[in-house]
N, CA, C and O of each residue as an XYZ file, in Angstrom:
880
protein
N      43.751    -30.959    -54.936
C      42.419    -30.526    -55.376
C      41.336    -31.135    -54.488
O      40.369    -30.470    -54.116
N      41.523    -32.429    -54.153
C      40.566    -33.098    -53.282
C      40.585    -32.503    -51.880
O      39.538    -32.359    -51.249
N      41.795    -32.153    -51.386
C      41.893    -31.527    -50.054
C      41.193    -30.175    -50.041
O      40.529    -29.833    -49.063
N      41.333    -29.406    -51.112
C      40.678    -28.104    -51.198
C      39.152    -28.264    -51.171
O      38.446    -27.464    -50.557
N      38.653    -29.311    -51.846
C      37.207    -29.553    -51.864
C      36.696    -29.912    -50.478
O      35.623    -29.467    -50.071
N      37.474    -30.726    -49.746
C      37.080    -31.101    -48.379
C      37.085    -29.897    -47.454
O      36.206    -29.745    -46.605
N      38.094    -29.035    -47.630
C      38.173    -27.838    -46.787
C      36.976    -26.928    -47.039
O      36.418    -26.372    -46.093
N      36.574    -26.769    -48.292
C      35.423    -25.939    -48.640
C      34.143    -26.515    -48.049
O      33.305    -25.777    -47.532
N      33.995    -27.848    -48.126
C      32.808    -28.480    -47.555
C      32.759    -28.319    -46.045
O      31.703    -28.084    -45.458
N      33.950    -28.454    -45.420
C      33.995    -28.285    -43.968
C      33.615    -26.859    -43.563
O      32.923    -26.656    -42.566
N      34.073    -25.870    -44.345
C      33.741    -24.475    -44.056
C      32.243    -24.240    -44.211
O      31.614    -23.562    -43.399
N      31.683    -24.821    -45.284
C      30.237    -24.667    -45.498
C      29.443    -25.344    -44.385
O      28.425    -24.820    -43.931
N      29.917    -26.516    -43.946
C      29.227    -27.232    -42.856
C      29.304    -26.431    -41.553
O      28.328    -26.344    -40.809
N      30.474    -25.851    -41.290
C      30.637    -25.045    -40.080
C      29.719    -23.825    -40.118
O      29.095    -23.480    -39.114
N      29.638    -23.173    -41.279
C      28.753    -22.013    -41.422
C      27.308    -22.422    -41.215
O      26.530    -21.685    -40.609
N      26.944    -23.604    -41.721
C      25.575    -24.086    -41.551
C      25.260    -24.342    -40.078
O      24.169    -24.033    -39.600
N      26.249    -24.920    -39.360
C      26.070    -25.192    -37.923
C      25.884    -23.890    -37.156
O      25.021    -23.788    -36.284
N      26.710    -22.887    -37.494
C      26.604    -21.592    -36.820
C      25.245    -20.952    -37.077
O      24.641    -20.355    -36.185
N      24.778    -21.090    -38.319
C      23.462    -20.515    -38.661
C      22.351    -21.198    -37.877
O      21.445    -20.544    -37.361
N      22.436    -22.545    -37.793
C      21.424    -23.292    -37.044
C      21.462    -22.947    -35.556
O      20.415    -22.842    -34.918
N      22.656    -22.771    -35.002
C      22.769    -22.412    -33.587
C      22.168    -21.030    -33.331
O      21.509    -20.805    -32.316
N      22.406    -20.103    -34.274
C      21.818    -18.764    -34.130
C      20.301    -18.827    -34.167
O      19.626    -18.199    -33.351
N      19.766    -19.586    -35.117
C      18.311    -19.732    -35.217
C      17.739    -20.387    -33.962
O      16.681    -19.985    -33.476
N      18.439    -21.396    -33.438
C      17.979    -22.072    -32.227
C      17.960    -21.112    -31.044
O      17.022    -21.122    -30.246
N      18.990    -20.286    -30.931
C      19.049    -19.309    -29.841
C      17.906    -18.307    -29.941
O      17.286    -17.967    -28.934
N      17.625    -17.831    -31.165
C      16.525    -16.885    -31.361
C      15.182    -17.530    -31.016
O      14.318    -16.885    -30.422
N      15.003    -18.814    -31.390
C      13.759    -19.497    -31.081
C      13.588    -19.701    -29.575
O      12.475    -19.626    -29.054
N      14.699    -19.960    -28.881
C      14.628    -20.103    -27.424
C      14.205    -18.789    -26.772
O      13.431    -18.794    -25.815
N      14.707    -17.667    -27.281
C      14.317    -16.360    -26.735
C      12.821    -16.119    -26.948
O      12.120    -15.645    -26.054
N      12.346    -16.459    -28.158
C      10.920    -16.290    -28.461
C      10.062    -17.166    -27.544
O       9.031    -16.724    -27.038
N      10.501    -18.420    -27.334
C       9.753    -19.328    -26.468
C       9.736    -18.833    -25.029
O       8.713    -18.926    -24.351
N      10.875    -18.301    -24.556
C      10.925    -17.767    -23.191
C       9.981    -16.583    -23.031
O       9.297    -16.452    -22.015
N       9.952    -15.719    -24.050
C       9.033    -14.571    -24.000
C       7.577    -15.039    -23.959
O       6.751    -14.486    -23.231
N       7.280    -16.078    -24.763
C       5.907    -16.598    -24.766
C       5.555    -17.234    -23.419
O       4.433    -17.092    -22.933
N       6.535    -17.947    -22.813
C       6.292    -18.547    -21.497
C       6.013    -17.470    -20.453
O       5.102    -17.612    -19.637
N       6.803    -16.387    -20.478
C       6.584    -15.293    -19.530
C       5.216    -14.654    -19.736
O       4.529    -14.303    -18.776
N       4.827    -14.509    -21.016
C       3.520    -13.927    -21.310
C       2.391    -14.828    -20.810
O       1.383    -14.339    -20.299
N       2.562    -16.140    -20.957
C       1.548    -17.074    -20.469
C       1.422    -17.023    -18.950
O       0.319    -17.097    -18.408
N       2.566    -16.894    -18.264
C       2.530    -16.799    -16.801
C       1.789    -15.548    -16.367
O       0.970    -15.594    -15.449
N       2.077    -14.409    -17.035
C       1.389    -13.154    -16.690
C      -0.108    -13.264    -16.944
O      -0.919    -12.794    -16.146
N      -0.474    -13.902    -18.083
C      -1.889    -14.051    -18.394
C      -2.572    -14.964    -17.392
O      -3.716    -14.720    -17.007
N      -1.873    -16.027    -16.961
C      -2.457    -16.929    -15.965
C      -2.687    -16.204    -14.649
O      -3.728    -16.380    -14.015
N      -1.710    -15.380    -14.228
C      -1.874    -14.598    -12.992
C      -3.032    -13.624    -13.120
O      -3.811    -13.445    -12.184
N      -3.140    -12.995    -14.287
C      -4.239    -12.040    -14.510
C      -5.586    -12.753    -14.458
O      -6.539    -12.247    -13.864
N      -5.664    -13.930    -15.081
C      -6.911    -14.696    -15.072
C      -7.288    -15.092    -13.649
O      -8.455    -15.006    -13.269
N      -6.300    -15.528    -12.856
C      -6.577    -15.911    -11.475
C      -7.079    -14.717    -10.666
O      -7.984    -14.851     -9.842
N      -6.480    -13.544    -10.911
C      -6.917    -12.333    -10.205
C      -8.349    -11.973    -10.584
O      -9.161    -11.643     -9.720
N      -8.658    -12.037    -11.877
C     -10.009    -11.709    -12.331
C     -11.031    -12.713    -11.809
O     -12.146    -12.334    -11.450
N     -10.658    -13.990    -11.765
C     -11.574    -14.993    -11.230
C     -11.882    -14.728     -9.761
O     -13.029    -14.847     -9.329
N     -10.848    -14.368     -8.992
C     -11.056    -14.052     -7.584
C     -11.944    -12.830     -7.426
O     -12.804    -12.783     -6.547
N     -11.726    -11.834     -8.292
C     -12.550    -10.628     -8.221
C     -14.001    -10.931     -8.603
O     -14.927    -10.373     -8.015
N     -14.198    -11.819     -9.592
C     -15.563    -12.208     -9.984
C     -16.256    -12.921     -8.832
O     -17.433    -12.679     -8.567
N     -15.521    -13.811     -8.138
C     -16.120    -14.505     -6.993
C     -16.504    -13.509     -5.911
O     -17.562    -13.628     -5.294
N     -15.629    -12.514     -5.681
C     -15.932    -11.500     -4.666
C     -17.169    -10.689     -5.041
O     -18.044    -10.462     -4.205
N     -17.243    -10.249     -6.313
C     -18.382     -9.452     -6.735
C     -19.668    -10.283     -6.752
O     -20.745     -9.769     -6.452
N     -19.554    -11.564     -7.103
C     -20.733    -12.439     -7.080
C     -21.263    -12.589     -5.663
O     -22.473    -12.565     -5.440
N     -20.339    -12.746     -4.689
C     -20.755    -12.852     -3.299
C     -21.428    -11.573     -2.829
O     -22.426    -11.610     -2.109
N     -20.863    -10.428     -3.249
C     -21.452     -9.159     -2.865
C     -22.822     -8.946     -3.519
O     -23.711     -8.331     -2.930
N     -22.978     -9.460     -4.737
C     -24.231     -9.233     -5.467
C     -25.317    -10.217     -5.069
O     -26.478     -9.836     -4.925
N     -24.944    -11.495     -4.887
C     -25.948    -12.518     -4.661
C     -25.843    -13.179     -3.294
O     -26.630    -14.075     -2.986
N     -24.872    -12.750     -2.454
C     -24.728    -13.345     -1.129
C     -25.830    -12.907     -0.194
O     -26.730    -12.156     -0.570
N     -25.744    -13.394      1.046
C     -26.734    -13.026      2.041
C     -26.683    -11.529      2.306
O     -25.613    -10.921      2.324
N     -27.861    -10.947      2.512
C     -27.932     -9.494      2.678
C     -27.169     -9.027      3.891
O     -26.709     -7.885      3.922
N     -27.019     -9.881      4.905
C     -26.312     -9.476      6.122
C     -24.842     -9.263      5.876
O     -24.180     -8.566      6.645
N     -24.298     -9.871      4.783
C     -22.880     -9.742      4.501
C     -22.588     -8.767      3.371
O     -21.424     -8.529      3.049
N     -23.636     -8.193      2.757
C     -23.426     -7.227      1.695
C     -23.019     -5.902      2.297
O     -23.574     -5.478      3.311
N     -22.047     -5.240      1.674
C     -21.495     -4.008      2.221
C     -21.651     -2.896      1.214
O     -21.257     -3.040      0.057
N     -22.222     -1.786      1.644
C     -22.330     -0.610      0.791
C     -20.997      0.106      0.736
O     -20.291      0.204      1.740
N     -20.652      0.610     -0.456
C     -19.373      1.318     -0.594
C     -19.320      2.541      0.297
O     -18.247      2.893      0.788
N     -20.456      3.205      0.523
C     -20.477      4.402      1.350
C     -20.272      4.088      2.823
O     -19.895      4.969      3.596
N     -20.520      2.821      3.231
C     -20.386      2.463      4.625
C     -18.973      2.077      4.990
O     -18.672      1.899      6.170
N     -18.094      1.941      4.009
C     -16.729      1.504      4.282
C     -15.723      2.628      4.127
O     -14.552      2.374      3.846
N     -16.160      3.867      4.305
C     -15.246      4.993      4.134
C     -14.057      4.923      5.063
O     -12.974      5.401      4.726
N     -14.250      4.320      6.254
C     -13.162      4.263      7.218
C     -12.260      3.071      6.990
O     -11.083      3.109      7.347
N     -12.806      1.983      6.385
C     -12.083      0.729      6.363
C     -11.511      0.345      5.003
O     -10.823     -0.672      4.912
N     -11.762      1.107      3.948
C     -11.345      0.681      2.614
C     -10.045      1.324      2.181
O      -9.731      1.322      0.991
N      -9.262      1.887      3.128
C      -8.052      2.584      2.725
C      -6.987      1.634      2.208
O      -6.209      2.006      1.330
N      -6.933      0.395      2.742
C      -5.936     -0.563      2.257
C      -6.146     -0.870      0.800
O      -5.177     -0.937      0.043
N      -7.437     -1.069      0.359
C      -7.726     -1.346     -1.041
C      -7.422     -0.137     -1.900
O      -6.935     -0.290     -3.021
N      -7.702      1.082     -1.399
C      -7.463      2.279     -2.199
C      -5.980      2.521     -2.399
O      -5.577      3.098     -3.409
N      -5.138      2.077     -1.424
C      -3.705      2.296     -1.522
C      -2.994      1.163     -2.235
O      -1.818      1.304     -2.570
N      -3.669      0.036     -2.483
C      -3.033     -1.116     -3.091
C      -2.946     -0.938     -4.589
O      -3.905     -0.502     -5.225
N      -1.768     -1.283     -5.170
C      -1.570     -1.195     -6.619
C      -2.262     -2.337     -7.342
O      -2.526     -2.241     -8.540
N      -2.568     -3.454     -6.607
C      -3.133     -4.627     -7.250
C      -4.645     -4.634     -7.225
O      -5.256     -5.531     -7.806
N      -5.280     -3.659     -6.568
C      -6.739     -3.651     -6.498
C      -7.320     -3.360     -7.864
O      -6.710     -2.624     -8.639
N      -8.503     -3.925     -8.194
C      -9.131     -3.642     -9.488
C      -9.431     -2.173     -9.631
O      -9.615     -1.465     -8.641
N      -9.480     -1.708    -10.881
C      -9.654     -0.285    -11.136
C     -10.970      0.219    -10.594
O     -11.061      1.371    -10.168
N     -12.031     -0.649    -10.600
C     -13.320     -0.215    -10.102
C     -13.272      0.076     -8.615
O     -14.087      0.850     -8.114
N     -12.334     -0.529     -7.898
C     -12.186     -0.257     -6.469
C     -11.288      0.941     -6.251
O     -11.493      1.713     -5.314
N     -10.278      1.105     -7.121
C      -9.323      2.184     -6.948
C      -9.912      3.538     -7.306
O      -9.441      4.557     -6.801
N     -10.925      3.582     -8.161
C     -11.459      4.844     -8.636
C     -12.139      5.587     -7.500
O     -13.173      5.145     -7.000
N     -11.563      6.720     -7.085
C     -12.106      7.496     -5.976
C     -12.718      8.794     -6.475
O     -12.862      9.739     -5.700
N     -13.088      8.864     -7.769
C     -13.674     10.059     -8.331
C     -15.176      9.860     -8.537
O     -15.637      8.759     -8.842
N     -15.908     10.920     -8.370
C     -17.345     10.918     -8.621
C     -17.648     11.923     -9.721
O     -17.307     13.100     -9.604
N     -18.290     11.461    -10.791
C     -18.635     12.346    -11.901
C     -19.803     13.245    -11.497
O     -20.872     12.762    -11.124
N     -19.582     14.554    -11.577
C     -20.622     15.525    -11.221
C     -20.638     16.613    -12.288
O     -19.699     17.403    -12.387
N     -21.684     16.652    -13.070
C     -21.914     17.723    -14.052
C     -20.664     18.011    -14.880
O     -20.151     19.130    -14.878
N     -20.185     17.001    -15.580
C     -19.090     17.144    -16.554
C     -17.756     17.474    -15.914
O     -16.859     17.961    -16.603
N     -17.591     17.229    -14.623
C     -16.279     17.362    -14.023
C     -16.153     16.341    -12.904
O     -17.152     15.782    -12.451
N     -14.928     16.100    -12.460
C     -14.676     15.093    -11.454
C     -14.323     15.748    -10.132
O     -13.631     16.766    -10.088
N     -14.808     15.151     -9.062
C     -14.518     15.664     -7.722
C     -14.038     14.512     -6.860
O     -14.704     13.481     -6.771
N     -12.900     14.677     -6.230
C     -12.367     13.636     -5.375
C     -13.181     13.546     -4.090
O     -13.526     14.556     -3.477
N     -13.477     12.304     -3.700
C     -14.185     12.111     -2.451
C     -13.270     12.461     -1.279
O     -12.091     12.107     -1.267
N     -13.827     13.155     -0.306
C     -13.033     13.582      0.833
C     -12.772     12.407      1.765
O     -13.623     11.542      1.970
N     -11.572     12.409      2.319
C     -11.207     11.398      3.293
C     -11.901     11.693      4.618
O     -12.008     12.855      5.011
N     -12.379     10.649      5.319
C     -13.042     10.896      6.604
C     -12.141     11.682      7.548
O     -10.973     11.337      7.731
N     -12.680     12.728      8.141
C     -11.909     13.565      9.053
C     -12.085     13.088     10.487
O     -13.085     12.456     10.827
N     -11.100     13.401     11.319
C     -11.143     13.024     12.726
C     -11.755     14.171     13.516
O     -11.263     15.296     13.428
N     -12.812     13.924     14.285
C     -13.425     14.997     15.078
C     -12.421     15.623     16.043
O     -11.632     14.921     16.674
N     -12.460     16.945     16.150
C     -11.497     17.666     16.972
C     -11.763     17.509     18.467
O     -10.857     17.701     19.279
N     -13.017     17.155     18.844
C     -13.358     17.131     20.261
C     -12.968     15.842     20.960
O     -13.115     15.748     22.179
N     -12.474     14.839     20.231
C     -12.104     13.576     20.851
C     -10.865     13.740     21.715
O      -9.996     14.550     21.391
N     -10.762     12.989     22.811
C      -9.539     13.036     23.628
C      -8.346     12.523     22.832
O      -8.483     11.634     21.992
N      -7.202     13.077     23.099
C      -5.999     12.734     22.341
C      -4.882     12.280     23.278
O      -4.837     12.653     24.451
N      -3.998     11.481     22.737
C      -2.797     11.037     23.437
C      -1.603     11.287     22.528
O      -1.593     10.831     21.385
N      -0.603     11.999     23.015
C       0.587     12.299     22.229
C       1.607     11.181     22.374
O       1.947     10.779     23.487
N       2.086     10.685     21.256
C       3.163      9.693     21.229
C       4.386     10.384     20.625
O       4.402     10.682     19.431
N       5.398     10.636     21.436
C       6.565     11.403     21.005
C       7.641     10.463     20.482
O       8.036      9.520     21.168
N       8.111     10.720     19.274
C       9.253     10.006     18.699
C      10.444     10.962     18.709
O      10.480     11.932     17.952
N      11.397     10.683     19.559
C      12.533     11.579     19.737
C      13.806     10.931     19.221
O      13.873      9.715     19.043
N      14.809     11.757     18.986
C      16.116     11.250     18.580
C      16.857     10.689     19.788
O      16.629     11.098     20.927
N      17.742      9.749     19.510
C      18.628      9.270     20.568
C      19.580     10.395     20.970
O      19.844     11.304     20.183
N      20.085     10.331     22.184
C      20.944     11.403     22.690
C      22.163     11.624     21.790
O      22.588     12.762     21.591
N      22.730     10.526     21.241
C      23.927     10.694     20.404
C      23.597     11.210     19.002
O      24.510     11.509     18.231
N      22.303     11.321     18.655
C      21.905     11.861     17.360
C      21.554     13.341     17.426
O      21.266     13.954     16.398
N      21.573     13.920     18.615
C      21.175     15.318     18.790
C      22.363     16.260     18.653
O      22.445     17.275     19.345
N      23.286     15.916     17.750
C      24.444     16.756     17.481
C      24.609     16.907     15.975
O      24.378     15.964     15.218
N      25.010     18.101     15.549
C      25.232     18.361     14.128
C      26.467     17.598     13.658
O      27.517     17.698     14.293
N      26.374     16.841     12.568
C      27.550     16.094     12.090
C      28.613     16.984     11.468
O      29.737     16.537     11.240
N      28.267     18.256     11.185
C      29.232     19.163     10.556
C      30.113     19.862     11.586
O      31.337     19.873     11.461
N      29.481     20.448     12.607
C      30.274     21.185     13.606
C      30.103     20.633     15.007
O      30.610     21.211     15.968
N      29.378     19.496     15.139
C      29.254     18.784     16.422
C      28.602     19.621     17.517
O      28.855     19.403     18.702
N      27.768     20.573     17.125
C      27.058     21.378     18.104
C      25.716     20.712     18.446
O      25.126     20.034     17.605
N      25.235     20.911     19.691
C      23.934     20.326     20.061
C      22.821     20.891     19.188
O      22.783     22.090     18.910
N      21.904     20.001     18.755
C      20.781     20.428     17.933
C      19.711     21.064     18.807
O      19.585     20.750     19.990
N      18.945     21.961     18.202
C      17.860     22.647     18.902
C      16.530     22.169     18.337
O      16.310     22.219     17.126
N      15.646     21.706     19.210
C      14.316     21.271     18.791
C      13.521     22.483     18.333
O      13.364     23.443     19.087
N      13.007     22.446     17.076
C      12.330     23.617     16.539
C      10.910     23.333     16.063
O      10.138     24.272     15.868
N      10.539     22.055     15.870
C       9.191     21.764     15.383
C       8.898     20.279     15.551
O       9.767     19.502     15.947
N       7.670     19.898     15.246
C       7.262     18.501     15.283
C       6.336     18.186     14.118
O       5.531     19.026     13.714
N       6.445     17.012     13.593
C       5.602     16.563     12.478
C       4.549     15.625     13.029
O       4.883     14.569     13.567
N       3.285     15.989     12.906
C       2.194     15.261     13.567
C       1.291     14.591     12.534
O       0.884     15.225     11.561
N       0.983     13.337     12.737
C      -0.013     12.610     11.955
C      -0.984     11.954     12.928
O      -0.584     11.505     14.002
N      -2.248     11.900     12.555
C      -3.293     11.449     13.468
C      -3.816     10.078     13.073
O      -3.886      9.746     11.890
N      -4.185      9.276     14.087
C      -4.831      7.993     13.904
C      -5.963      7.865     14.918
O      -5.903      8.417     16.017
N      -6.982      7.133     14.525
C      -8.021      6.759     15.479
C      -7.633      5.441     16.135
O      -7.329      4.469     15.443
N      -7.641      5.403     17.446
C      -7.361      4.176     18.175
C      -8.652      3.674     18.812
O      -9.579      4.446     19.059
N      -8.699      2.356     19.077
C      -9.910      1.765     19.651
C      -9.601      1.206     21.032
O      -8.742      0.338     21.187
N     -10.301      1.705     22.015
C     -10.299      1.163     23.363
C     -11.744      0.788     23.649
O     -12.637      1.612     23.449
N     -12.002     -0.440     24.114
C     -13.398     -0.852     24.311
C     -14.218      0.224     25.013
O     -13.883      0.685     26.104
N     -15.308      0.607     24.345
C     -16.236      1.639     24.851
C     -15.569      3.003     24.941
O     -16.067      3.883     25.642
N     -14.445      3.198     24.241
C     -13.768      4.494     24.288
C     -12.923      4.667     23.030
O     -12.219      3.744     22.622
N     -12.990      5.834     22.420
C     -12.188      6.144     21.246
C     -11.371      7.394     21.535
O     -11.905      8.400     22.003
N     -10.083      7.327     21.257
C      -9.202      8.465     21.448
C      -8.439      8.729     20.158
O      -8.445      7.905     19.244
N      -7.791      9.866     20.090
C      -6.974     10.242     18.936
C      -5.504     10.160     19.339
O      -5.095     10.722     20.355
N      -4.724      9.460     18.536
C      -3.288      9.367     18.758
C      -2.574     10.391     17.881
O      -2.657     10.318     16.655
N      -1.891     11.320     18.480
C      -1.082     12.301     17.744
C       0.345     11.766     17.640
O       1.063     11.704     18.638
N       0.746     11.386     16.451
C       2.114     10.911     16.224
C       2.985     12.126     15.902
O       2.907     12.675     14.803
N       3.796     12.535     16.842
C       4.612     13.743     16.693
C       6.068     13.339     16.520
O       6.691     12.792     17.430
N       6.591     13.617     15.345
C       8.007     13.330     15.060
C       8.805     14.618     15.266
O       8.680     15.573     14.499
N       9.604     14.624     16.287
C      10.351     15.834     16.622
C      11.425     16.124     15.577
O      12.088     15.218     15.072
N      11.578     17.402     15.269
C      12.579     17.851     14.313
C      13.636     18.685     15.038
O      13.315     19.457     15.942
N      14.886     18.525     14.637
C      15.988     19.246     15.257
C      16.789     19.975     14.184
O      16.931     19.503     13.056
N      17.307     21.140     14.570
C      18.064     21.989     13.661
C      19.337     22.444     14.357
O      19.325     22.777     15.542
N      20.421     22.454     13.616
C      21.675     22.948     14.177
C      21.586     24.473     14.314
O      21.381     25.160     13.313
N      21.735     25.020     15.533
C      21.604     26.462     15.718
C      22.790     27.266     15.194
O      22.716     28.489     15.082
N      23.877     26.577     14.876
C      25.072     27.306     14.414
C      25.076     27.501     12.897
O      25.150     28.626     12.403
N      24.995     26.384     12.170
C      25.082     26.491     10.712
C      23.718     26.603     10.046
O      23.619     27.076      8.914
N      22.660     26.170     10.740
C      21.304     26.182     10.174
C      21.186     25.398      8.869
O      20.220     25.557      8.122
N      22.177     24.552      8.606
C      22.168     23.772      7.367
C      21.804     22.314      7.605
O      21.537     21.577      6.656
N      21.793     21.901      8.851
C      21.508     20.496      9.148
C      20.294     20.402     10.048
O      20.235     21.025     11.109
N      19.321     19.609      9.607
C      18.180     19.301     10.465
C      17.805     17.844     10.262
O      18.058     17.265      9.205
N      17.206     17.265     11.274
C      16.873     15.849     11.252
C      15.550     15.650     11.977
O      15.236     16.350     12.940
N      14.771     14.664     11.483
C      13.463     14.358     12.053
C      13.484     12.952     12.623
O      14.009     12.028     12.002
N      12.907     12.793     13.815
C      12.841     11.479     14.446
C      12.006     10.520     13.600
O      11.014     10.917     12.989
N      12.417      9.266     13.575
C      11.724      8.270     12.763
C      10.460      7.788     13.463
O      10.385      7.759     14.691
N       9.466      7.411     12.658
C       8.205      6.879     13.154
C       8.124      5.396     12.776
O       8.411      5.044     11.631
N       7.745      4.531     13.699
C       7.634      3.103     13.363
C       6.666      2.867     12.212
O       5.707      3.617     12.033
N       6.920      1.828     11.441
C       6.039      1.474     10.327
C       4.657      1.104     10.847
O       4.522      0.473     11.896
N       3.631      1.505     10.097
C       2.248      1.252     10.467
C       1.674      0.123      9.599
O       2.123     -0.070      8.469
N       0.685     -0.628     10.116
C       0.085     -1.704      9.306
C      -0.440     -1.196      7.966
O      -0.253     -1.848      6.939
N      -1.102     -0.026      7.971
C      -1.557      0.614      6.740
C      -1.072      2.054      6.791
O      -1.612      2.870      7.537
N      -0.052      2.368      5.998
C       0.526      3.701      6.019
C      -0.509      4.732      5.568
O      -1.313      4.465      4.674
N      -0.482      5.893      6.185
C      -1.348      7.032      5.889
C      -2.812      6.764      6.245
O      -3.694      7.533      5.863
N      -3.068      5.688      6.969
C      -4.434      5.402      7.394
C      -4.708      6.104      8.712
O      -3.802      6.274      9.527
N      -5.963      6.517      8.929
C      -6.325      7.126     10.204
C      -6.647      6.051     11.239
O      -6.901      6.382     12.398
N      -6.645      4.782     10.858
C      -6.915      3.688     11.794
C      -5.602      3.191     12.388
O      -4.680      2.839     11.653
N      -5.517      3.163     13.709
C      -4.315      2.698     14.398
C      -4.269      1.171     14.401
O      -5.262      0.529     14.059
N      -3.121      0.571     14.784
C      -3.060     -0.893     14.883
C      -4.116     -1.468     15.820
O      -4.666     -2.538     15.557
N      -4.404     -0.755     16.923
C      -5.430     -1.242     17.843
C      -6.801     -1.284     17.212
O      -7.542     -2.248     17.405
N      -7.159     -0.240     16.450
C      -8.455     -0.211     15.788
C      -8.534     -1.273     14.697
O      -9.562     -1.933     14.550
N      -7.457     -1.445     13.931
C      -7.446     -2.458     12.874
C      -7.589     -3.865     13.447
O      -8.305     -4.693     12.885
N      -6.910     -4.141     14.565
C      -7.026     -5.466     15.169
C      -8.442     -5.719     15.677
O      -8.943     -6.841     15.601
N      -9.083     -4.674     16.194
C     -10.457     -4.819     16.657
C     -11.403     -5.116     15.487
O     -12.299     -5.952     15.599
N     -11.193     -4.423     14.370
C     -12.014     -4.658     13.178
C     -11.845     -6.093     12.680
O     -12.828     -6.770     12.382
N     -10.584     -6.556     12.591
C     -10.318     -7.912     12.103
C     -10.909     -8.961     13.042
O     -11.448     -9.968     12.583
N     -10.813     -8.732     14.359
C     -11.367     -9.689     15.327
C     -12.879     -9.794     15.195
O     -13.434    -10.893     15.165
N     -13.545     -8.637     15.116
C     -14.996     -8.658     14.975
C     -15.427     -9.310     13.667
O     -16.425    -10.030     13.628
N     -14.674     -9.058     12.593
C     -15.059     -9.569     11.273
C     -14.833    -11.076     11.168
O     -15.739    -11.812     10.777
N     -13.619    -11.543     11.517
C     -13.255    -12.920     11.226
C     -13.434    -13.867     12.412
O     -13.498    -15.081     12.222
N     -13.515    -13.339     13.615
C     -13.736    -14.195     14.781
C     -15.186    -14.137     15.258
O     -15.774    -15.157     15.618
N     -15.752    -12.928     15.255
C     -17.116    -12.752     15.748
C     -18.151    -12.757     14.632
O     -19.350    -12.794     14.909
N     -17.709    -12.720     13.367
C     -18.648    -12.737     12.250
C     -19.476    -11.475     12.129
O     -20.594    -11.510     11.614
N     -18.936    -10.353     12.601
C     -19.667     -9.087     12.551
C     -19.328     -8.368     11.249
O     -18.168     -8.013     11.040
N     -20.306     -8.141     10.363
C     -20.025     -7.498      9.068
C     -19.408     -6.114      9.246
O     -19.594     -5.462     10.274
N     -18.674     -5.682      8.230
C     -17.984     -4.391      8.297
C     -18.955     -3.227      8.398
O     -18.683     -2.247      9.090
N     -20.102     -3.331      7.703
C     -21.008     -2.195      7.727
C     -21.585     -1.988      9.127
O     -21.867     -0.856      9.518
N     -21.763     -3.078      9.885
C     -22.239     -2.928     11.252
C     -21.166     -2.288     12.138
O     -21.467     -1.446     12.985
N     -19.919     -2.697     11.932
C     -18.835     -2.088     12.703
C     -18.718     -0.600     12.385
O     -18.501      0.223     13.274
N     -18.868     -0.266     11.093
C     -18.800      1.140     10.698
C     -19.910      1.943     11.362
O     -19.671      3.034     11.880
N     -21.131      1.397     11.347
C     -22.254      2.093     11.985
C     -22.027      2.271     13.481
O     -22.307      3.334     14.036
N     -21.514      1.218     14.134
C     -21.263      1.309     15.579
C     -20.205      2.359     15.892
O     -20.336      3.120     16.851
N     -19.151      2.393     15.070
C     -18.073      3.360     15.309
C     -18.578      4.792     15.182
O     -18.283      5.636     16.027
N     -19.337      5.062     14.130
C     -19.820      6.429     13.942
C     -20.861      6.796     14.998
O     -21.002      7.973     15.330
N     -21.589      5.824     15.528
C     -22.499      6.104     16.633
C     -21.722      6.510     17.880
O     -22.126      7.421     18.603
N     -20.591      5.821     18.130
C     -19.764      6.193     19.288
C     -19.182      7.577     19.091
O     -19.143      8.370     20.032
N     -18.724      7.884     17.870
C     -18.173      9.210     17.603
C     -19.236     10.285     17.800
O     -18.954     11.351     18.346
N     -20.459     10.001     17.354
C     -21.537     10.988     17.496
C     -21.887     11.188     18.968
O     -22.264     12.286     19.378
N     -21.762     10.118     19.763
C     -22.103     10.217     21.189
C     -21.128     11.106     21.938
O     -21.478     11.688     22.965
N     -19.889     11.216     21.425
C     -18.894     12.063     22.076
C     -19.180     13.543     21.762
O     -18.451     14.423     22.220
């Protein structure tokens, strides 16, 4: 009878231990979730503080460093494409008479001199993998960038050649284009480096660079 009582107590104690371990595990999960939430909130607060400092500088800083949003049409593409930019910067819509109209992206003047940069396939890639027949060049995919040469602006035509198998017409391939500092931007690496040099080395505000660039474009 005494052994049976001890066995029952041991079973109850074991059940109690299991219950406490379960509760402890659940509390650890809750604490981990709260820690993750605190980290996210801290990151959000740091981002907002940085944005407040930026807006304060723009609002109360020296007038020579204040930049109008309309003057940065050429240079604000990185912020517009960034997922982390504040919503007030990302919003590219203008409210006009109860409807929204997207602001047009700056266009490249057609009269500027151009330079073609051809991206072609390697010789061993110009064969169809299905029937091993030579591919036939049938088209090119072109994207434009503005490049900066001191006292001269040209247009770079990035042409990605496309090839099609003339036998089966089921296989086609396009030459790869190197990654760009800002994808889908009309500013080439040369123009971006010039902007960064003038801004951070020469202390030339962006709005002045924008005005100078459009003056050069108008002169052409």
